[in-house]
Structure formats: structure tokens, C-alpha cells
ZADO-1210 file (C-alpha; in nm, 4 decimals, padded with zeros to 6 digits):
<atoms>
<atom x="11.5342" y="17.4828" z="10.7332" code="MET" pos="1"/>
<atom x="11.5009" y="17.5723" z="10.3506" code="THR" pos="2"/>
<atom x="11.4951" y="17.2870" z="10.0997" code="GLN" pos="3"/>
<atom x="11.6881" y="17.2694" z="09.8049" code="ALA" pos="4"/>
<atom x="11.5667" y="17.4624" z="09.4943" code="GLY" pos="5"/>
<atom x="11.3773" y="17.6970" z="09.7427" code="ASP" pos="6"/>
<atom x="11.2944" y="18.0475" z="09.6004" code="SER" pos="7"/>
<atom x="11.2369" y="18.2392" z="09.8971" code="THR" pos="8"/>
<atom x="11.3598" y="18.5880" z="09.9348" code="PRO" pos="9"/>
<atom x="11.7251" y="18.6225" z="10.0180" code="PRO" pos="10"/>
<atom x="11.8391" y="18.7241" z="10.3718" code="VAL" pos="11"/>
<atom x="12.0728" y="18.9943" z="10.4826" code="PHE" pos="12"/>
<atom x="12.1964" y="19.0136" z="10.8416" code="LEU" pos="13"/>
<atom x="12.1906" y="19.3600" z="11.0023" code="VAL" pos="14"/>
<atom x="12.2565" y="19.4840" z="11.3629" code="PRO" pos="15"/>
<atom x="11.9420" y="19.5996" z="11.4375" code="THR" pos="16"/>
<atom x="11.6169" y="19.5911" z="11.2324" code="LEU" pos="17"/>
<atom x="11.4347" y="19.9123" z="11.0979" code="PRO" pos="18"/>
<atom x="11.1984" y="20.0491" z="11.3294" code="GLY" pos="19"/>
<atom x="10.9677" y="20.2333" z="11.0828" code="GLY" pos="20"/>
<atom x="10.7985" y="20.1580" z="10.7635" code="PRO" pos="21"/>
<atom x="11.0942" y="20.2138" z="10.5773" code="THR" pos="22"/>
<atom x="11.4837" y="20.0804" z="10.5880" code="GLY" pos="23"/>
<atom x="11.8229" y="20.1348" z="10.4494" code="LEU" pos="24"/>
<atom x="12.0595" y="19.8393" z="10.3711" code="LEU" pos="25"/>
<atom x="12.4058" y="19.9634" z="10.3383" code="ASP" pos="26"/>
<atom x="12.7663" y="19.8295" z="10.3704" code="GLY" pos="27"/>
<atom x="12.8856" y="19.4988" z="10.2806" code="ASP" pos="28"/>
<atom x="12.5232" y="19.3566" z="10.2879" code="GLU" pos="29"/>
<atom x="12.3970" y="19.6234" z="10.0485" code="ALA" pos="30"/>
<atom x="12.7184" y="19.5235" z="09.8171" code="ARG" pos="31"/>
<atom x="12.6373" y="19.1849" z="09.8151" code="HIS" pos="32"/>
<atom x="12.2639" y="19.2427" z="09.7503" code="ALA" pos="33"/>
<atom x="12.3253" y="19.4833" z="09.4767" code="ALA" pos="34"/>
<atom x="12.6336" y="19.3291" z="09.3005" code="THR" pos="35"/>
<atom x="12.5956" y="18.9769" z="09.3618" code="VAL" pos="36"/>
<atom x="12.2353" y="18.9147" z="09.3967" code="ARG" pos="37"/>
<atom x="12.1711" y="19.1878" z="09.1737" code="ARG" pos="38"/>
<atom x="11.8440" y="19.2902" z="09.3294" code="LEU" pos="39"/>
<atom x="11.6409" y="19.5446" z="09.1651" code="ARG" pos="40"/>
<atom x="11.3416" y="19.7750" z="09.2865" code="ALA" pos="41"/>
<atom x="11.0175" y="19.5743" z="09.3309" code="GLY" pos="42"/>
<atom x="11.2260" y="19.2508" z="09.4354" code="GLU" pos="43"/>
<atom x="11.1632" y="19.0966" z="09.8100" code="PRO" pos="44"/>
<atom x="11.3966" y="19.0599" z="10.0701" code="LEU" pos="45"/>
<atom x="11.4328" y="18.9593" z="10.4322" code="VAL" pos="46"/>
<atom x="11.6196" y="19.1510" z="10.6980" code="LEU" pos="47"/>
<atom x="11.7198" y="18.9677" z="11.0113" code="THR" pos="48"/>
<atom x="11.9199" y="19.0611" z="11.3340" code="ASP" pos="49"/>
<atom x="12.0679" y="18.7133" z="11.3731" code="GLY" pos="50"/>
<atom x="11.8609" y="18.6695" z="11.7128" code="ALA" pos="51"/>
<atom x="11.5248" y="18.5785" z="11.5930" code="GLY" pos="52"/>
<atom x="11.3896" y="18.8977" z="11.4472" code="GLY" pos="53"/>
<atom x="11.2837" y="18.9190" z="11.0996" code="LEU" pos="54"/>
<atom x="11.1504" y="19.2018" z="10.8575" code="ALA" pos="55"/>
<atom x="11.0122" y="19.1147" z="10.5255" code="HIS" pos="56"/>
<atom x="11.0833" y="19.4063" z="10.2718" code="CYS" pos="57"/>
<atom x="11.0686" y="19.5064" z="09.9021" code="THR" pos="58"/>
<atom x="11.3272" y="19.6919" z="09.7559" code="VAL" pos="59"/>
<atom x="11.2135" y="20.0620" z="09.6484" code="GLU" pos="60"/>
<atom x="11.5449" y="20.1661" z="09.4841" code="SER" pos="61"/>
<atom x="11.9104" y="20.0901" z="09.4545" code="VAL" pos="62"/>
<atom x="12.1798" y="20.3546" z="09.4534" code="ARG" pos="63"/>
<atom x="12.4822" y="20.1847" z="09.2714" code="PRO" pos="64"/>
<atom x="12.8643" y="20.2666" z="09.2803" code="GLY" pos="65"/>
<atom x="13.1251" y="20.1677" z="09.5143" code="ARG" pos="66"/>
<atom x="12.9026" y="20.2294" z="09.8153" code="HIS" pos="67"/>
<atom x="12.5734" y="20.0908" z="09.7246" code="PRO" pos="68"/>
<atom x="12.2454" y="20.1568" z="09.9203" code="GLU" pos="69"/>
<atom x="11.9085" y="19.9675" z="09.8906" code="LEU" pos="70"/>
<atom x="11.6194" y="20.1932" z="10.0387" code="GLN" pos="71"/>
<atom x="11.3551" y="19.9399" z="10.1669" code="LEU" pos="72"/>
<atom x="10.9946" y="19.9228" z="10.2430" code="ARG" pos="73"/>
<atom x="10.8881" y="19.7202" z="10.5400" code="ILE" pos="74"/>
<atom x="10.5913" y="19.5071" z="10.5092" code="HIS" pos="75"/>
<atom x="10.5905" y="19.2584" z="10.7835" code="ARG" pos="76"/>
<atom x="10.8096" y="19.2084" z="11.1149" code="ARG" pos="77"/>
<atom x="10.7779" y="18.8710" z="11.2860" code="GLU" pos="78"/>
<atom x="10.9730" y="18.7085" z="11.5901" code="ARG" pos="79"/>
<atom x="11.1083" y="18.3500" z="11.5552" code="VAL" pos="80"/>
<atom x="11.1515" y="18.2039" z="11.9025" code="PRO" pos="81"/>
<atom x="11.4481" y="17.9938" z="11.9873" code="PRO" pos="82"/>
<atom x="11.4044" y="17.6285" z="11.9917" code="PRO" pos="83"/>
<atom x="11.3005" y="17.4512" z="12.3122" code="ALA" pos="84"/>
<atom x="11.5754" y="17.2047" z="12.2705" code="LEU" pos="85"/>
<atom x="11.9184" y="17.3987" z="12.1663" code="ARG" pos="86"/>
<atom x="12.1877" y="17.1955" z="12.0192" code="VAL" pos="87"/>
<atom x="12.5532" y="17.3015" z="12.0871" code="THR" pos="88"/>
<atom x="12.7993" y="17.1414" z="11.8580" code="VAL" pos="89"/>
<atom x="13.1525" y="17.1031" z="12.0259" code="ALA" pos="90"/>
<atom x="13.3410" y="17.0716" z="11.7130" code="GLN" pos="91"/>
<atom x="13.7082" y="16.9493" z="11.7386" code="ALA" pos="92"/>
<atom x="13.9539" y="17.1868" z="11.5431" code="LEU" pos="93"/>
<atom x="14.0425" y="17.0152" z="11.2013" code="ALA" pos="94"/>
<atom x="14.3231" y="17.0723" z="10.9665" code="LYS" pos="95"/>
<atom x="14.2870" y="17.2951" z="10.6534" code="GLY" pos="96"/>
<atom x="13.9297" y="17.4149" z="10.5654" code="ASP" pos="97"/>
<atom x="13.7648" y="17.1187" z="10.7166" code="ARG" pos="98"/>
<atom x="13.6601" y="17.2875" z="11.0342" code="GLY" pos="99"/>
<atom x="13.4941" y="17.5665" z="10.8268" code="GLU" pos="100"/>
<atom x="13.3215" y="17.3129" z="10.6273" code="LEU" pos="101"/>
<atom x="13.2072" y="17.1470" z="10.9552" code="ALA" pos="102"/>
<atom x="13.0535" y="17.4802" z="11.0911" code="VAL" pos="103"/>
<atom x="12.9043" y="17.5455" z="10.7556" code="GLU" pos="104"/>
<atom x="12.7165" y="17.2278" z="10.7580" code="LEU" pos="105"/>
<atom x="12.6174" y="17.2390" z="11.1038" code="ALA" pos="106"/>
<atom x="12.4831" y="17.5655" z="11.0920" code="THR" pos="107"/>
<atom x="12.2816" y="17.4903" z="10.7605" code="GLU" pos="108"/>
<atom x="12.1645" y="17.1756" z="10.9491" code="ALA" pos="109"/>
<atom x="12.0354" y="17.4028" z="11.2579" code="GLY" pos="110"/>
<atom x="12.2960" y="17.4107" z="11.5176" code="ALA" pos="111"/>
<atom x="12.2239" y="17.6712" z="11.7671" code="ASP" pos="112"/>
<atom x="12.5866" y="17.7058" z="11.8764" code="ALA" pos="113"/>
<atom x="12.9335" y="17.5950" z="11.7938" code="VAL" pos="114"/>
<atom x="13.2260" y="17.5485" z="12.0385" code="LEU" pos="115"/>
<atom x="13.5399" y="17.4948" z="11.9065" code="PRO" pos="116"/>
<atom x="13.7489" y="17.2168" z="12.0745" code="TRP" pos="117"/>
<atom x="14.1145" y="17.1737" z="12.1064" code="ARG" pos="118"/>
<atom x="14.0989" y="16.7900" z="12.1010" code="ALA" pos="119"/>
<atom x="14.4287" y="16.5968" z="12.1626" code="ALA" pos="120"/>
<atom x="14.4398" y="16.4524" z="11.8360" code="ARG" pos="121"/>
<atom x="14.3491" y="16.7820" z="11.6440" code="SER" pos="122"/>
<atom x="14.6140" y="16.8646" z="11.3847" code="VAL" pos="123"/>
<atom x="14.5066" y="17.2222" z="11.3975" code="ALA" pos="124"/>
<atom x="14.6461" y="17.4207" z="11.6755" code="ARG" pos="125"/>
<atom x="14.5013" y="17.7551" z="11.7586" code="TRP" pos="126"/>
<atom x="14.7283" y="17.9734" z="11.9651" code="ASP" pos="127"/>
<atom x="14.5990" y="18.2500" z="12.1612" code="GLU" pos="128"/>
<atom x="14.7908" y="18.5182" z="11.9360" code="GLY" pos="129"/>
<atom x="14.6721" y="18.6476" z="11.6025" code="PRO" pos="130"/>
<atom x="14.6782" y="18.3399" z="11.4196" code="ARG" pos="131"/>
<atom x="14.4257" y="18.1721" z="11.6533" code="GLY" pos="132"/>
<atom x="14.2220" y="18.4977" z="11.6426" code="ALA" pos="133"/>
<atom x="14.2059" y="18.4876" z="11.2794" code="LYS" pos="134"/>
<atom x="14.1098" y="18.1212" z="11.2612" code="ALA" pos="135"/>
<atom x="13.8276" y="18.1835" z="11.5026" code="LEU" pos="136"/>
<atom x="13.7032" y="18.4848" z="11.3064" code="ALA" pos="137"/>
<atom x="13.6846" y="18.2650" z="10.9966" code="ARG" pos="138"/>
<atom x="13.4746" y="18.0155" z="11.2091" code="TRP" pos="139"/>
<atom x="13.2447" y="18.3010" z="11.3197" code="ARG" pos="140"/>
<atom x="13.2275" y="18.4615" z="10.9559" code="ALA" pos="141"/>
<atom x="13.1312" y="18.0984" z="10.8103" code="THR" pos="142"/>
<atom x="12.8518" y="18.0574" z="11.0563" code="ALA" pos="143"/>
<atom x="12.7095" y="18.4067" z="10.9650" code="MET" pos="144"/>
<atom x="12.7266" y="18.3285" z="10.5912" code="ALA" pos="145"/>
<atom x="12.5600" y="17.9733" z="10.6213" code="ALA" pos="146"/>
<atom x="12.2740" y="18.1132" z="10.8451" code="ALA" pos="147"/>
<atom x="12.2099" y="18.3521" z="10.5789" code="LYS" pos="148"/>
<atom x="12.2261" y="18.0987" z="10.3007" code="GLN" pos="149"/>
<atom x="11.9921" y="17.8687" z="10.5095" code="ALA" pos="150"/>
<atom x="11.7333" y="18.1608" z="10.5634" code="ARG" pos="151"/>
<atom x="11.7887" y="18.1229" z="10.9490" code="ARG" pos="152"/>
<atom x="11.6582" y="18.3894" z="11.1990" code="ALA" pos="153"/>
<atom x="11.9157" y="18.2924" z="11.4318" code="TRP" pos="154"/>
<atom x="12.2872" y="18.2977" z="11.3721" code="VAL" pos="155"/>
<atom x="12.4703" y="18.0382" z="11.5905" code="PRO" pos="156"/>
<atom x="12.7175" y="18.1794" z="11.8299" code="GLU" pos="157"/>
<atom x="13.0792" y="18.0382" z="11.7899" code="VAL" pos="158"/>
<atom x="13.2437" y="18.0626" z="12.1240" code="GLY" pos="159"/>
<atom x="13.5788" y="18.0819" z="12.2248" code="ASP" pos="160"/>
<atom x="13.7873" y="17.7651" z="12.2202" code="PRO" pos="161"/>
<atom x="13.7999" y="17.5309" z="12.4906" code="VAL" pos="162"/>
<atom x="14.0363" y="17.2363" z="12.6100" code="ASP" pos="163"/>
<atom x="13.8838" y="16.8968" z="12.7450" code="THR" pos="164"/>
<atom x="13.8748" y="17.0308" z="13.0954" code="ARG" pos="165"/>
<atom x="13.6400" y="17.3110" z="12.9974" code="ASP" pos="166"/>
<atom x="13.4412" y="17.0679" z="12.7899" code="LEU" pos="167"/>
<atom x="13.3871" y="16.8621" z="13.0704" code="ALA" pos="168"/>
<atom x="13.2445" y="17.1670" z="13.2591" code="ASP" pos="169"/>
<atom x="13.0090" y="17.2396" z="12.9847" code="ARG" pos="170"/>
<atom x="12.8964" y="16.8411" z="12.9796" code="VAL" pos="171"/>
<atom x="12.8044" y="16.9117" z="13.3405" code="ARG" pos="172"/>
<atom x="12.5819" y="17.2038" z="13.2536" code="ALA" pos="173"/>
<atom x="12.4082" y="17.0705" z="12.9744" code="ALA" pos="174"/>
<atom x="12.0850" y="16.9002" z="13.0023" code="THR" pos="175"/>
<atom x="12.2116" y="16.6083" z="12.7957" code="ARG" pos="176"/>
<atom x="12.5631" y="16.5348" z="12.6358" code="ALA" pos="177"/>
<atom x="12.6486" y="16.2986" z="12.3536" code="LEU" pos="178"/>
<atom x="13.0011" y="16.2198" z="12.2117" code="VAL" pos="179"/>
<atom x="12.9881" y="16.0912" z="11.8761" code="LEU" pos="180"/>
<atom x="13.2092" y="15.7733" z="11.8647" code="ASP" pos="181"/>
<atom x="13.2024" y="15.5002" z="11.6035" code="ALA" pos="182"/>
<atom x="13.2847" y="15.2314" z="11.8634" code="ALA" pos="183"/>
<atom x="13.0134" y="15.3245" z="12.0978" code="ALA" pos="184"/>
<atom x="12.7632" y="15.0301" z="12.1844" code="PRO" pos="185"/>
<atom x="12.4496" y="15.2672" z="12.1515" code="ARG" pos="186"/>
<atom x="12.3081" y="15.4043" z="11.8596" code="PRO" pos="187"/>
<atom x="12.1692" y="15.7531" z="11.8561" code="LEU" pos="188"/>
<atom x="11.8172" y="15.6264" z="11.7855" code="ALA" pos="189"/>
<atom x="11.8191" y="15.4107" z="12.0898" code="ASP" pos="190"/>
<atom x="11.8908" y="15.7172" z="12.3429" code="LEU" pos="191"/>
<atom x="11.6393" y="15.9066" z="12.5642" code="ASP" pos="192"/>
<atom x="11.6780" y="16.2466" z="12.4454" code="LEU" pos="193"/>
<atom x="11.5164" y="16.5645" z="12.6074" code="PRO" pos="194"/>
<atom x="11.2527" y="16.7666" z="12.4640" code="ASP" pos="195"/>
<atom x="11.3893" y="17.1071" z="12.6271" code="THR" pos="196"/>
<atom x="11.6971" y="17.2417" z="12.7504" code="GLY" pos="197"/>
<atom x="12.0652" y="17.1995" z="12.6032" code="GLU" pos="198"/>
<atom x="12.1886" y="16.9140" z="12.4218" code="LEU" pos="199"/>
<atom x="12.5897" y="16.9143" z="12.3813" code="LEU" pos="200"/>
<atom x="12.7156" y="16.7294" z="12.0806" code="LEU" pos="201"/>
<atom x="13.0786" y="16.6411" z="12.0879" code="VAL" pos="202"/>
<atom x="13.2552" y="16.5591" z="11.7524" code="VAL" pos="203"/>
<atom x="13.5997" y="16.4445" z="11.7767" code="GLY" pos="204"/>
<atom x="13.8841" y="16.5303" z="11.5091" code="PRO" pos="205"/>
<atom x="13.9889" y="16.3028" z="11.2205" code="GLU" pos="206"/>
<atom x="14.2001" y="16.0875" z="11.4407" code="GLY" pos="207"/>
<atom x="13.8879" y="16.0327" z="11.6638" code="GLY" pos="208"/>
<atom x="13.8457" y="16.1021" z="12.0492" code="VAL" pos="209"/>
<atom x="14.1435" y="15.9698" z="12.2659" code="THR" pos="210"/>
<atom x="14.0489" y="15.7096" z="12.5649" code="PRO" pos="211"/>
<atom x="14.1528" y="15.9522" z="12.8169" code="ASP" pos="212"/>
<atom x="13.9197" y="16.2194" z="12.6563" code="GLU" pos="213"/>
<atom x="13.6376" y="15.9738" z="12.6262" code="LEU" pos="214"/>
<atom x="13.6781" y="15.8914" z="13.0061" code="ALA" pos="215"/>
<atom x="13.6941" y="16.2557" z="13.1174" code="THR" pos="216"/>
<atom x="13.3817" y="16.3416" z="12.9209" code="LEU" pos="217"/>
<atom x="13.1744" y="16.0341" z="13.0204" code="THR" pos="218"/>
<atom x="13.2650" y="16.0825" z="13.3965" code="ALA" pos="219"/>
<atom x="13.1340" y="16.4300" z="13.3531" code="ALA" pos="220"/>
<atom x="12.8018" y="16.2653" z="13.2348" code="GLY" pos="221"/>
<atom x="12.8612" y="16.2300" z="12.8465" code="ALA" pos="222"/>
<atom x="12.7096" y="15.9341" z="12.6711" code="VAL" pos="223"/>
<atom x="12.9116" y="15.7799" z="12.3843" code="PRO" pos="224"/>
<atom x="12.6952" y="15.7054" z="12.0814" code="THR" pos="225"/>
<atom x="12.7259" y="15.6037" z="11.7296" code="ARG" pos="226"/>
<atom x="12.5214" y="15.7343" z="11.4073" code="LEU" pos="227"/>
<atom x="12.5320" y="15.4244" z="11.1907" code="GLY" pos="228"/>
<atom x="12.7468" y="15.1602" z="11.0470" code="PRO" pos="229"/>
<atom x="12.9908" y="15.3991" z="10.8606" code="THR" pos="230"/>
<atom x="13.2650" y="15.6315" z="10.9893" code="VAL" pos="231"/>
<atom x="13.1762" y="15.9978" z="10.9132" code="LEU" pos="232"/>
<atom x="13.4297" y="16.2672" z="10.8590" code="ARG" pos="233"/>
<atom x="13.4641" y="16.5253" z="11.1425" code="THR" pos="234"/>
<atom x="13.3401" y="16.7905" z="10.8969" code="SER" pos="235"/>
<atom x="13.0038" y="16.5856" z="10.8174" code="THR" pos="236"/>
<atom x="12.9407" y="16.4236" z="11.1569" code="ALA" pos="237"/>
<atom x="12.7660" y="16.7195" z="11.3176" code="ALA" pos="238"/>
<atom x="12.5340" y="16.7888" z="11.0147" code="ALA" pos="239"/>
<atom x="12.4323" y="16.4249" z="10.9910" code="VAL" pos="240"/>
<atom x="12.3844" y="16.4133" z="11.3794" code="ALA" pos="241"/>
<atom x="12.1666" y="16.7270" z="11.3599" code="LEU" pos="242"/>
<atom x="11.9546" y="16.5746" z="11.0897" code="GLY" pos="243"/>
<atom x="11.8840" y="16.2642" z="11.2898" code="ALA" pos="244"/>
<atom x="11.7990" y="16.4761" z="11.6163" code="LEU" pos="245"/>
<atom x="11.5917" y="16.7055" z="11.4103" code="GLY" pos="246"/>
<atom x="11.3454" y="16.3829" z="11.3679" code="VAL" pos="247"/>
<atom x="11.4172" y="16.1981" z="11.7249" code="LEU" pos="248"/>
<atom x="11.3382" y="16.5374" z="11.9031" code="THR" pos="249"/>
<atom x="11.0425" y="16.7803" z="11.8609" code="PRO" pos="250"/>
<atom x="11.2993" y="17.0195" z="11.6964" code="ARG" pos="251"/>
<atom x="11.1565" y="16.9781" z="11.3523" code="TRP" pos="252"/>
<atom x="10.7919" y="16.9083" z="11.4530" code="ALA" pos="253"/>
</atoms>
């Protein structure tokens, strides 16, 4: 995780990393590099394939215009392994841009995957038509942008939306599953947490998780837990929990 005020080189996402000593950055990423970041010859940048691969580069030249291109010199490659303990955030759909904010913050805080959840009290309703597809595309674009901002080698996968029955199946498949609930008797710091596998973190909507949903998820093996004495918005809860998990597990070791 990068720290505030960090001056490390910017990261750009590419489908595949260059195989030789040089490379070319084009398309939307080149446009962002040339016109937004205003990178020039001699400046460093990092390419990532979003799946753990990194290429540390220097800009050799910039071709401006409507379709800019950056010629790059590759200095070093590295492979960042996935964390031993993966955290998947099951994020309830939220109204307005709160869902996208939740994805952005969770990605910056280190979420390894995001699962949109059609919770009973979610105001937002993603249908299976164009509107739902557009909303899902926004979540995925948000995750990619946030991963680049955080200089992450891994871009979280944003899965297809699930209902509570599907989510219960994911709970059963996970190594450990937690449901954030302000009324839960046990705080997160008191739980036994795994060091490896998948930890599924369930975040409810603004109206909270319903008793029926909580019963379904706990019957599948999830543990209700709370973060602290205050109630957090659905857009910030996952990020706060991920920060706590970074300290309580080996994820930040």
C-alpha cells in the first residue's frame, strides 16, 4: 500500500507486459500518461498486467497528438505474488455513487476481489439488462482506476452480482466469512482469523443486513462481527475492516 504523499512512479495497466528491452504504451493509458500526467522523456513509470506482473520503465520518447504513444525502455521486471490470505469483499449495492466509492476505498485498502451483493435493503437494483451491465462496468472501471492510484500489482476482480442464496454458497466455500454488524457481540479484534485461504467480508447496505439474511449467512458458517463503537457507512466499512485485517493477520507483515 502506498502512503500519502508518496512520489513513486505512476502505474499504467496494460493487457500484457512487453517481452523485450523496449515497449510501447498507447491507447487510453498513453493518453493519460501524456496529457494528464504530462510524462516526458527520461521520466520513470511502471507497467502492470493487473495479475502480479510489473515492468519498471523509463520514457524514451513521447509522440503527442490525438493518439499519443510513449516509447519505453524496460529496466527491470518483477512478479508480486498474491497474498496468502485473500480478502473478498461482498459489497451490498448502494444508491448513487456510494457503491463506487465503496469499491474505490476497498481497492485502495487492499481488497483482492469484490462481489456485488443484491441485499434486501439495497436501494439500488441492478437488473439483468443494459442498466445493470452499465452499473457493473462502472464498478469494474473504478476498481482498475483505484488499483493504479494505489500502485497495486493486482487489480481486484469485480464479480457478477449475487443474491443472498448465492452469497451463502460463497460463505461455505470460504476459509472464513465475516458479516459486519454493528450489533454483533464480538469485535473483529477478538476473532480467530486465518493466515491463508480466502476471507469473505460481507458489508450490508445503508439499512443494514436483515435478520433473515443474517440467519442465512450464519447458518452457512459466517460470523457476525463489529469493528468498533461507531456505525460506519456502507461506503467506508470495508476499507476500515481491511485496515484492521492488515494488522490482525499477516497481510501487512
